[in-house]
ZASEMAR-535830 format. One record per atom (N, C-alpha, C): z, x negated, y. Coordinates in steps of 0.02 Angstrom, whole numbers, plus 32768, in hexadecimal, padded with zeros to 4 digits. Example, Ala and Ser with C-alpha at 12.3 -4.5 7.8 and 13.67 -1.06 7.14 Angstrom:
2
81867D6C7EE4;81867D997F1F;81867D6C7F5B;81627D7E7F90;81657D547FCB;818A7D7B8002;
% end
This chain:
337
80007FD57FC4;800080008000;80007FD4803E;7FD57FE0806F;7FD17FB680AB;80127FB780D3;80207F7F80F2;805C7F7A811C;80547FA78159;808C7FC28170;808C7FEE81AB;80B07FCC81E5;80AB7FEC821F;80CD7FD1825A;81197FD0824F;813380008227;817A80018218;818F7FC581EF;81637FB281BF;81717F778196;81767F3881C1;81487F3281F0;81487EF7821C;81867EF68248;81997F318263;81D47F35828E;82137F238267;82187F3D8229;82537F308200;82577EE581EF;821F7EC781DA;82207E8181C7;822A7E528203;82147E69823E;821C7E3F827A;82607E49829C;82827E7F828A;82C27E8E82A9;82BB7EA882F0;82857ECB82FD;82797EE78340;82697F31833A;82677F548372;82567F9B8373;820B7FA48369;81F87FDE834F;81B17FED8346;818A7FE88387;81A87FFD83BE;81857FFA83FF;81757FB38413;819F7F8383FF;81937F3D840F;81577F2283E8;81527F3883A8;81187F258381;80D87F4183A1;80DC7F8083B6;80A27FA083D5;808D7F7A8414;80BE7F69843E;80AE7F45847C;80947EFE846D;80AB7EDF8438;80957E9B8427;80497E9A841C;802E7ED38404;7FE57ED683FA;7FC07EF58435;7FDF7F288454;7FBA7F4E8487;7FC67F3484CE;80027F1784DB;80127EFF851E;803B7EBF8518;801E7E8984FE;80437E4C84EF;80677E2E852C;804D7E3A8568;806C7E1F85A3;80B17E3C85B1;80C07E74858F;81017E958599;81357E7F8566;81227E538538;814E7E3D8502;815F7DF3850B;819E7DE38500;81B37D9C8501;81867D7484D2;816B7D3B84EA;813C7D1384C0;81587D01847B;81997CF08477;81B67CDF8436;81B87D1B8408;81C97D558426;81CC7D9383FD;81867DA583E5;81567DA28412;81127DB383FF;80F97D8583C8;81077D4483CE;80F27D15839B;81107D268357;81517D388358;81727D4B831B;81547D8A82FC;81457DBB8327;81267DF9830E;80E27DEC82F0;80B97DC48312;80757DB682F9;80777D9082B8;80A57D6082B3;80AC7D3A8274;80C07D68823B;80EF7D958248;81067DC48215;80CD7DF38200;80A97E0C8233;80707E388224;803C7E1481F9;80307DD58208;80007DAF81E0;80177DA78199;80577D988190;80727D8F814B;806E7DCF8123;807B7E078145;807B7E488123;80347E65811C;80047E47813E;7FC17E61813C;7FB77EA08165;7FE17EA78199;7FDD7EE381C3;7FA57EDD81F6;7F7E7F1281FC;7F4A7F168230;7F557F568257;7F5C7F518299;7F687F8F82C1;7F2C7FBD82BE;7F3A7FFD82C0;7F06803182C2;7EE980338307;7EAC801A830E;7E8D80138350;7E8180588371;7E6F80898349;7E6280CB8365;7EA380E98381;7ED980E2835A;7F1980FC8372;7F3180D783AF;7F27809683AF;7F3B806E83E9;7F1480838427;7ED58093841E;7EAB80A78457;7EC580E88475;7EDC8117844A;7EF781558463;7F35814A848D;7F5E81198479;7F9D810C849C;7F9180E584DC;7F6780B184D8;7F6080838510;7F258094853F;7EF680BD8525;7EBB80CC854C;7E8880938549;7E958063851C;7E67802A8515;7E4B802984CE;7E0B801A84C8;7DEA80178488;7DEF7FD28468;7DFA7FA08491;7DF77F59847C;7DB17F488461;7D807F69847E;7D3A7F5A8471;7D187F4784B2;7CE77F1A84AD;7CBF7F0384E5;7C767F0D84D5;7C4F7F278504;7C077F2B84FB;7BE57EED8518;7BB17ED684F7;7B8B7E9C850F;7B417EAC8509;7B1F7EB38540;7AD87EC78541;7AAE7E8B8558;7A7E7E78852F;7A517E41853F;7A0A7E5A8547;79E17E328569;799C7E468577;796F7E418539;797D7E11850E;79527E0884D3;79787DDD84A0;79927DFC846D;79BC7DD9843D;79947DA78414;79517DAE8413;79277D7F83EF;791E7D3D8415;792E7D3D8455;79287D00847D;79627CD2846C;79547C938458;79897C658443;79BB7C548479;79AD7C6784B7;79DD7C5D84ED;7A1D7C8584E2;7A177CC184C5;7A507CEF84C2;7A827CE48489;7A6D7CD2844B;7A9E7CCD8415;7ADA7C9F8423;7AD27C638440;7B0E7C3B844E;7B3E7C5E847D;7B247C8384AD;7B4E7CA884DC;7B727CE084B7;7B4E7D04848C;7B6C7D3B8466;7BA27D228438;7B957CEB8414;7BC67CD083E5;7C057CB9840A;7BFD7C988443;7C377C808469;7C5F7CBB8484;7C3D7CEF849B;7C5F7D2A84B5;7C857D4D847D;7C677D538442;7C897D72840A;7CC67D4C83F5;7CC07D0983F3;7CF97CDF83DF;7D327CE68411;7D227CE58452;7D567CEC8485;7D767D318480;7D4E7D648474;7D687DA8846F;7D987DAF8434;7D857D9283FA;7DB07D9683BF;7DF47D7583CC;7DF37D3E83F0;7E327D1C8401;7E5F7D4A842B;7E407D78844E;7E667DA68479;7E6E7DEA8458;7E5E7DEE8417;7E667E2C83F0;7E367E61840A;7DF97E4E841A;7DC47E7D842F;7D897E758400;7D647EAB83F8;7D247EAA83D4;7CEB7EB28405;7CB17E9683F3;7C767E98841E;7C3E7EC183FD;7C237EF18422;7BE87F16840D;7BAC7EFA8432;7B7B7EE1840E;7B417EC1842D;7B057EF1842D;7AE27EF58464;7AA77F208469;7A6E7EFA848D;7A317F0C847C;79F57EEA8495;79CB7F1B84BC;79BD7F0B84FB;79957F398525;79497F2D851F;79367EF784FC;78F07EE884F1;78C97EE28533;78EB7EC28565;78CC7EB685A6;78B87EF685CC;78D77F2D85B9;78C47F6E85D6;78FE7F898601;78F57F8D8643;792B7FA5866F;79437FEB865D;791780178648;792B805B8637;7959805B85F9;7948803285C8;7972802D858C;79B6800E859F;79B37FDD85CB;79F17FBC85E3;7A217FEF8601;7A08801A862D;7A32804D864C;7A4D807E8618;7A23809085EA;7A3780BF85B5;7A6F80A1858B;7A6A8061857C;7A9D803F8553;7AE0803C8577;7ADE802D85B7;7B1D802A85DD;7B3F806E85DB;7B1980A285E8;7B3780E685E8;7B5180F885A3;7B2D80E5856E;7B4280F6852A;7B8280D18516;7B898093852C;7BC3806B8519;7C0080788544;7BF580918580;7C2A809585B3;7C6A80B58599;7C6580EB8572;7CA1810F855B;7CBC80F48519;7C9A80C284FD;7CAF80A784BC;7CCF806284C1;7CCD804484FC;7CE580008505;7D117FFB8544;7D357FC4854A;7D5F7FB98584;7D397F9785BD;7CFE7F7F85AF;7CD57F5F85E2;7C967F4585C3;7C667F3385ED;7C247F1E85D5;7C0F7EDD85F7;7BF57EAE85CF;7BD57E7285E8;7B8B7E8085EB;7B6F7E7F8626;7B287E8E8630;7B047E4B863C;7ADF7E34860A;7AC47DF0860B;7A797DF1861B;7A687DCC8651;7A227DC88668;7A037E0D8671;7A257E398697;7A0A7E7C869F;79CA7E7E86C7;79A17EB086BA;79617EBA86DE;79657EF6870E;799D7F19870E;79A67F52873A;79AC7F3D8783;799C7F6C87B0;79A67F6087F7;79F17F5D8806;7A037F378839;7A497F30884C;7A6A7F738859;7A467FA1887B;7A637FE2888B;7A778009884D;7A4E80048819;7A5D802787DA;7A99800787B7;7A9B7FC487B7;7AD47FA18798;7B147FB387BC;7B117FB687FF;7B4C7FC88826;7B64800F8813;7B35803C880A;7B46808087F6;7B66808287B1;7B4A805B8783;7B658059873E;7BAC803C873D;7BBC8012876C;7BFE7FF3876D;7C358026877B;7C2280618792;7C538097879C;7C6080BD875B;7C3680B08729;7C4080D086E7;7C6380A286B6;7C5D806186C0;7C7C80308693;7C8A7FF186B9;7CC07FCE86A5;7CCD7F8D86C2;7C967F5D86AC;7C747F3D86DC;7C3C7F1186CD;7C497ECA86E4;7C347E9A86BB;7C2C7E5686D2;7BE37E4386C6;7BC27E2D86FA;7B7B7E1D86F5;7B737DD286E8;7B4C7DC186B6;7B417D7B86A2;7AF97D6886B0;7AF07D2D86CE;7AAD7D1486DD;7A8B7D3E8713;7AB37D588740;7A997D818776;7AD17D8D87AA;7AC07D8E87E9;7AF17D9F881D;7AE17DE58837;7B147E0F8839;7B0F7E528855;7B477E598888;7B377E6488C7;7B6B7E6888FA;7BA27E9A88E7;7BE07E8388EE;7C197EAF88E1;7C307EB18899;7C0D7E90886B;7C207E908825;7C317E4A880C;7C607E4587DD;7C717E0387C1;7C367DE88799;7C2C7DA7879B;7BF27D8A8779;7C007D438760;7BDC7D30872C;7BDB7CEC8712;7B937CD58714;7B857CA2873B;7B407C8A8741;7B3C7C40872F;7B037C2D8717;7AF47BE6870B;7ACA7BCD8745;7AD97B92875C;7ABB7B7A879A;7A727B65878E;7A467B978783;7A017B888777;79DE7B6D87B4;79F87B7B87EF;79DB7B60882C;79E17B14882C;7A1C7AFA881D;7A247AB28818;79FA7A9587E1;79F57AB987A9;79CB7AA18772;79827A9C8786;796A7ACF87AA;79247ACE87C0;79187A9587F0;79477A89881E;79407A51884D;793C7A0F8827;79687A0787F6;796879C987CF;792679BF87AB;790A79F58790;78CB79F0876C;789279DC879B;788E79FA87D6;785879EA8806;786179A3881F;789E798F882C;78AB794A8842;78957918880D;78A3792787CE;788F78FC8796;784378F68793;7821792E879A;77D7792C8798;77BA790887D3;77D77912880E;77BF78EF8849;77C978A48844;7802788F8828;780E7847881E;77DC782887EF;77C2785187C1;778F78388792;7749783787B2;7744785087F0;7704784D8813;76DD788D8813;76FA78C387FA;76D7790487FA;76DB7925883E;76A2793C8856;769F795C8897;768779A58893;766279B5885E;764A79FA8854;766E7A168817;76A27A3E8825;76CE7A5787F0;76CA7AA387ED;76C37ABD87B1;76C27B0587A8;77067B1D8792;77197B5987A9;77557B7A878E;773D7BB68766;77487BB48725;77347BEA86F8;776C7C1D86F7;77637C518721;77987C82872C;77A67CAF86F1;77E27CCD86F2;77F87CFA86BE;77EA7D4386CE;78137D7086B3;78047DB886BA;78147DD286FF;77F17E078711;78007E2B874F;78477E49874A;786C7E458780;78AF7E628780;78E47E31876B;78D27DF3875A;79037DC18746;791F7D9D8783;79607DA2878C;79827D7D87C2;797A7D3187B8;79817D1B877A;797A7CD4876B;79357CBA877E;79027CE2876F;78BE7CCE8781;78B77CC387CC;78D37CF187F4;78CF7CE9883D;78F47CAC8855;792F7C9F8837;79577C65884B;79337C23883A;79157C1F8800;78F17BE287EC;78B67BD6881B;788E7C0B8828;78547C048852;78687BEF8899;789C7C0F88B4;78B37BFE88F8;78CA7BB688FC;78F47BA188CA;790F7B5D88CC;78D97B2888C0;78A87B378895;78737B078886;78467AFC88C3;78347B3388E5;78097B2B8920;782E7B0A895A;786E7B1A8961;78967AFA8995;789E7AB08988;78A97A9D894A;78B17A568938;78707A308948;78377A4F8938;77F67A2E8943;77EC7A1C898D;78047A4889BA;77FB7A3C8A01;782179FE8A1A;785579EA89F5;787D79B18A0A;7865797089EB;7833797489BF;781C79388999;77D8792189B2;77C078EA8996;778078CE89AC;778878AE89F1;775278A58A13;775478878A55;771A789E8A7F;771378848ABD;76DC78978AE8;7699788A8AC5;767078BE8AC1;763078B68AA0;763578B48A54;767178BC8A39;767A78BA89F1;76AB78F089DB;769B792F89EA;76CB796689DC;76D079768992;77097990897F;771279AC893D;770C79F88942;76E17A15891A;76D57A5E891E;76E87A7F88DD;770B7AB688E2;771B7AE088A7;76FA7B2388AF;76D17B36887E;76AD7B768880;76C57BA08845;76D97BDE8854;76F47C0B8820;76BC7C338800;76C07C3987BE;76937C638797;76BC7C978773;76AB7CD6877B;76D27D098757;76D07D4B877C;76F57D7C8763;77267D77872D;77067D6F86E8;772F7D5586BA;77197D4B8675;77507D628645;773D7D728608;776E7D8385D5;77977D4385C6;77DA7D4885C1;78047D0D85B8;78087CF8856F;77CD7CF08550;77C97CE28508;77987CA884FD;77967C9284BE;77657C5E84AC;771E7C7684B8;77117CB584A8;76CE7CD284B4;76BE7CD484FE;76F27CE08528;76E77CE08570;76CE7C9D8588;76EB7C66856E;76D57C238580;76917C138565;76857C298527;76457C1D8506;760C7C3D852D;76167C7B8542;75E27CA18566;75D47C8085AA;76097C6385C9;76027C47860D;75E17C02860C;75D77BE485D1;75BF7B9F85CD;757B7B9685F0;754E7BC585E6;750B7BBF8603;750F7BC18650;753A7BEE866A;75427BF386B2;75607BB386CF;75907B9686AC;75AE7B5786C1;75797B2086C1;75507B1E868E;751C7AEB868A;74E97AF286C2;74D57B2F86D0;74A47B3B8706;74C07B28874A;75027B328753;75217B238794;75247AD887A1;751F7AAF876E;751E7A678778;75627A488785;75977A6A8773;75DA7A4D877B;75E27A0E874F;760779DF8768;761779A5873F;765C79AC871E;768179DF8734;76C379EC8716;76D47A36871E;76FD7A4F86F0;77117A9686F1;775A7A9C86E1;777E7AC48709;77C27ADA86F9;77BD7B2186E1;77D67B2E86A5;77D47B718689;78177B968690;78137BD78694;784E7C02869C;78827BF68665;786A7BEA8628;78997BDA85F2;78767BAE85BE;789D7B98858D;78827B6B855A;784D7B8B852F;78577BCB851E;78257BEC84F4;77E17BEB8514;77DE7BFA8555;779E7BF88578;77827BB1857B;77AE7B808585;77977B3B8588;77797B258545;779A7B39850F;77817B2784CC;773F7B4984BE;773A7B8984D1;76FA7BAD84C8;76C37B8D84F3;76D57B788530;76A47B58855C;768A7B18853E;76B77AEF8522;76A27AB08503;76707ABE84C9;767E7AF184A2;76517B04846C;760E7B1A8486;76107B4484BB;75D17B5C84D8;75A87B2484F7;75C97AF58519;75A57ABD8536;75867A9284FF;75A87A8A84C8;758E7A618491;754C7A7F8477;75477AC18473;750A7AE1845B;74D07AD6848C;74E17AC884CB;74AE7ABA84FE;749E7A708504;74BE7A4884D9;74B27A0084DB;74DA79DD8511;750C79FE852C;753679E08561;757579C38541;75817983854E;75B97961852F;75F87965855C;7631796B853B;7673796A855D;7699792E8541;76B07900856C;76AE790385B5;767578DB85D5;764778BF85AD;7614789385CA;75EB78B58600;75D878F585F5;75B0791A8626;75DA79498651;760979698634;763579988657;767D798F863E;76AC7987866B;76F37986865A;770E79CD865A;773D79DB862C;77597A1E8626;77A57A1A8623;77C67A45864B;780F7A4A864B;78227A92863D;78547A9D8612;786D7ADF8604;78B27AE98624;78CF7B228617;79137B31862D;79377B5585F4;79727B3E85E3;79A17B5B85B2;79BD7B288582;79927AFA8569;79A57ACA8534;79BA7AEE84F5;798F7B1B84DD;799A7B3B849D;79907B068465;79A97B14842A;79A67AE483F3;795D7ACF83E5;792F7AFD83EA;78E97AEF83DB;78CB7ABB840A;78E67AB58447;78CA7A858477;78D47A3D845F;79057A328435;791279EE841C;78E779DF83DF;78C97A1383C1;78A37A098383;78587A08838F;78417A1E83C9;77FA7A2083D6;77E079D983DF;779E79D283D8;777F799183E5;7746799B8416;774B797E8452;778279518468;77C379788475;77FB79548470;783B79728482;7838798B84C9;785579C684D5;784E79E78515;788279D18548;786A79B88580;789679AD85BA;78AA79F185D4;78EB79FC85E1;79027A3E85F2;79427A3C861C;79527A74863A;79917A7C865D;79C17AA0862E;79F77A7E861B;7A277A9A85ED;7A547ACC8611;7A567B0985F6;7A827B3E8610;7AC07B4485E4;7AFC7B488601;7B3A7B4D85DA;7B467B9585C2;7B1C7BAB8593;7B1E7BF2857E;7B5F7C03855B;7B787BD7852F;7BB77BE6850C;7BF17BEC853E;7BF37BBE856D;7C277BC185A0;7C237C0185C8;7BE67C1885D5;7BDC7C5785FA;7BF77C9285D2;7BEC7C938590;7C067CC88566;7C517CCC8567;7C727C928561;7CBB7C908562;7CD67CA585A6;7CB87C8C85DB;7CD07C9B861E;7CC77CE5862E;7C917D038615;7C847D4A8623;7CB87D778602;7CCA7D6785C4;7CFD7D8E85A1;7D407D8785C6;7D507D4A85D8;7D8F7D3E85FC;7D917D65863E;7D597D638662;7D567D8686A2;7D5D7DD28698;7D3B7DED8666;7D3E7E348659;7D847E4B8649;7DA87E24861F;7DEB7E39860B;7E1D7E2F8644;7E117DFE866E;7E3C7DF786AA;7E2C7E2E86DC;7DED7E4086DF;7DD37E74870B;7DF67EB686FD;7DFD7EC886BB;7E217F0386A6;7E097F4186CA;7E387F6786E4;7E287FA78705;7E187F9F874E;7E227F628769;7E147F5787B0;7DCB7F4887BA;7DA27F7C87C4;7D5A7F7287C7;7D447F5A880B;7D757F4B8837;7D647F2F8879;7D5E7EE38875;7D707EC6883C;7D6C7E7D8834;7D257E668841;7D1D7E33886A;7CD97E1B887A;7CD27DD0886F;7CFD7DB48845;7CFB7D6C883A;7CB97D54881C;7CAA7D158828;7C6F7CF7880B;7C7E7CB287F0;7C657CA487B4;7C6B7C628796;7C247C458792;7C1C7C0887AC;7BDC7BE687A8;7BE37BA8877C;7BBB7BA48748;7BBF7B6E8717;7B867B3D8722;7B967AFD871E;7B657AC8872D;7B307AC486F5;7AF37AB3870A;7ABC7AA586DB;7AAD7A5A86DC;7A847A4486AD;7A7779FC86A7;7A2F79F1868F;7A0B79C486B0;79C879B2869B;79CC7983865F;79A879968629;79A6796D85EC;795F795385E6;7956791285ED;791278F485EC;790078DF85A6;78C778FB858F;78AD78E7854D;786578D08557;783978E08527;77F678C18527;77BE78EA8545;77CC7926855D;779779518577;7786794485BF;77A8791585DF;779879028624;778678B88627;775478A8864F;773D78638656;77207859869B;770A781C86AB;76EF780D86ED;76B3783986FF;76B2784E873F;767978738759;764478438772;760F785E878F;75D7783587A6;75EC77FE87D6;7623780B87FE;763977DB882E;767977B9881A;769077C687DC;76D277AF87C8;76D17772879B;76FE774587A7;7705770A877C;774B77078760;777077408766;77B5773F8751;77BA77418705;77F3772B86EC;7802772F86A5;781477768694;77F077998668;77FE77DF8659;784077E98636;785C77B58619;789C77BF85F4;78D577C28622;
% end
């Protein structure tokens, strides 16, 4: 017969209400007492009834996590880190995929709102006004996007884009393409803005660095593959892609056109997914701290609690990782490594 809350209380030498608070409101229980209760519960194999606890506390101890495309390798490390952090806090995570569709995204938020204590909205495609409206239905933390008035966790893609353009300029590249991502992506706008701004500060009189945006494009390998011919026609000597999947697809597409990377065109991605280390040539990319973002978002949501006026923002640093897909441009004599 499974252990009950009474069994735990009796074995711990505390009242039943103390056992209940140890699980539902640990901040109200003396740390030593809570530790003793949890150890006893573990020995007895006691698991609290989550549904009953939800009726008492008004909390489900569930978190919703909505991503733009679960098939994109950018998201799984973030999901796994968020799930791990949530489990440590005695929460479960429900994961949903909007398939890059803003309408589906909105539908998912509304569907999850009454089943969870809050939602992590990762790389949303919805308009800010709609996200702000949805925040009145559920506690939201927005990841990989800034929405005025809402708490967010962002990766510093602007700094990453600047680093990538500076790297290409140092190699002698002056005609650089930016292979843009999907319409409605905040990250896409930030990368494009930072890349073009960085180009204006580089080069010299009579030797400008120019960044030209191409897009919007699907943020997939096929998106990069399809764009290869347009990149080739434009005559760029280097390309920064919205993400690694597009960069890898672009390299494949250029190869079918007889264009070598990096001898003819240098390519930089963003994300540093595992596949970027396995491609040939190895992909130069901007590493995003996706796992750290997942952990920080869960922590922010649980601190956020019922106070939906919280507007804090966490910005996580990115890092340029130089591999073999970038090399000297027509005017460059720099060492590509």
